[in-house]
N, C-alpha and C positions, 0 to 999 in steps of 0.2 A: 427362176427366182425361188429356189428350194427353201422352204421354211418360212417364207414371208407371210404366209397365212396362219402360221402357228403362233398362238399367244402364250408368252411365258408368264406364269403367275407365282413363281418360286421366290420367296423372300431371300433365300440364300444366294440368289443371283445379283442382289444389290451389294453395293459397297458397305463395309462395316458400319459407317455412320448412318447410312440410310436404313440398314437392317434394324439398328437400335432405335432409331426414330420411329420407324413403322411399328415396332413392337410396343413402344411406349404409347404411341397414339391409340392403338387398339386396346391397350390396358386401360387407359384413361377413359376411352369411350365405354368400355365394359363397365367400369366403375360408375359412369354417369348413366347407365341403363341403356346404352346404345349397343344392342347385341345382334342387330339384324343387318350388318354390313359385311362385305367380303371383298377380297382382292380380285381385280379383273386383269391387271397387267403390271409387271415389274420391268425387267430388262427388255429392251427392244433394240434390235440391230439396226444399223443405218439402212440396210436393204429393206427391212420391214417398215421403217419410218418412211422411206421413199414410196413404198407400195401404198401405205395408208394415205400419204399426202396426195397421191394420184387419184384417190377415190373422190368423185364429185368434180374432178377437173379433167383429167385425160381418161379416166375410167368411170364406168357407171356407178351410181350410188350417191349417198348424201355425204357432204364434207364432214370428216371426223377429226381432222387435225389442221392447224393453221401454220405449222412450221415444219421445216426439214431438219431442224437442229434442236431436238428435244432432249431433256435431261434423262429420259428413259434410256437412251443409248449410252449415257454416261454412268448408268447404274445408280442413279441418285433419285429416281422418281418412281412413284407407284400410283395406280388408279384404283378406285373402289366403286362399288355399286351397292344398292339396297335390295334386300330380299323381299319377295312377295309376302303379304298382299299389297304392299306399297309398290309404287312404280320403280323401275330400275334406277332412275336418277332422281328420286324424291328430293325436292329442293329443301324441305324442312329438315329432313335428316342430314343431308349433306351440309347444310348451314350449321347445324349443331356440331358436326364433326369438324368443320372448318374453324369454328370458334375455339374448340379444344386445341386444334393444331396451332392456332395463332399463339396461344398461351405457352406452347412448347417450343416456339421458335421455328416451327415447320412452315414452310411456304405453302399456301393454299391457293389453287388456281381460281377459287371464287373471289379472291381479293384483287385479281388482276383487272385492269381496265382495258376495254377494247376487245380482248379475247378471253372472256370469262370461261373457266374450265373447272366447274365445281367438283367433279370426281377426282381431280388431279392434286397430288401432294408431292413435294420434293424438298430436299435439303442440300446445303453445300457440303463438300467433303470434310470441312472443318467443324461441322455441327457437333455440339456436345450437349449432353442432357442438362437441362436447367436445374439450378439449385432447388432443393425441396422435393425433387422427384426421384424415384428409383423403380426398377423393375421388382415387383413384389412376388414374382414366381415366373413361370413360363407361360406365354400366351400361345395357344393353338389358333392360328389365324386362318379362317376359312377361305378357300379359293373357289367356292361354289355356293350358290344360293340354296342348294339342297341340304346343306348342313351348316346353318348359320349360327354356330356356337363358338364363342371364344372361351376356352377353358383354362383357368389358371391352375396349374398343378405344382406341387412341391417337387423339387429335384428334377431328375431326368424323366422326361415324358415316356421313355420306353420302359420304365419301372413302375410298379404299383406304388401307391401312397402307403400301403401296408402290405405285409406278407400275406400270402394267399389265405392263411387261416387266422389272421389277426384282424380285429376290427379296425376301421380306418381312424387314424389320429391326425390332427392338424395342428400346426404351430402358429397359424394366424387365421383370423376370422375371414379375411378376404378370400383365402383359398377355400375354406369350408363353404362360404356363400356361393362361390363360383361352381363348385362341384354340385351343390344342391340345385342351383339354377340349371345346370347341365342336365341333371336327372329330371327336374320338373318339366323342362321343355320337351324332353323325350316322352314323358308321360302324357303331356298335353297333345303331342302329335301322334299318340297311340303307338309309339314305337316299342314301349315297354309297359308292363303292368304297374299300377300304382303301389303295389305291395313292396316294390324295391325302394321307392321313395320313403315309404313308411319305415322300412328297415334302416334307412339312412338316418331318419329323424330319431329313431329309437337308439341309434348308436350300435346297431348289430350288423351293419353291412360290412363284409370283410373285403380285403384287398382282392381276393380271388373273385368275389361277387362283382366288384367294380370292373375289373379287367374283362370279365365275361360280358358285362353289360355294354362296355365300350365297343366290343366286337359286334354285338347284336345291333346296337344303334347305328353303327357305321354301315352294316350290311343292309338294314332296312331303310336307311336314308338314301342309299345309292339309287 
């Protein structure tokens, strides 16, 4: 059973409707102050589903799934978890995320009866974004607890927000607040010096500075 023990955490492996729903959910969680969640699984093959189902039944371990027919294999579902110091499946955090998902028309496993699955979220292939919502930038969705930051950036994430030698400019406050929070968390975790945050607040941090800091933060978070 090659690959059945490998977990897929890539958003791009989901169908377009699920990708959009997942990004919107993380954006709305970010805006609500929930910044300590990350993806643990997206697409799951039938072979992997069978393998997981056997755990606690015909294979040693604790039962981790109640079905052989999961929407993970339909590329319409994703699971999340919570970063330390909270427990991996902190009920309070997952309940907050579930409440946001409910408003967005995303099915939350915490609402199920009989087989409650709080880390689980899914949509139908016909899901559309509810009126009054929009993606306000691009969300970098973490797939590990070591780097629990969702950063909203303007434009293509492979390009800096400003040219290397230009100070950073923002067209909306949501993006600016997201970048500041990204730097603030890195300072709090002692990944970078506070002087970089001071430069951002003073409006003197350049695009080149920021791109360099992103590399440093990623390396020190690994």
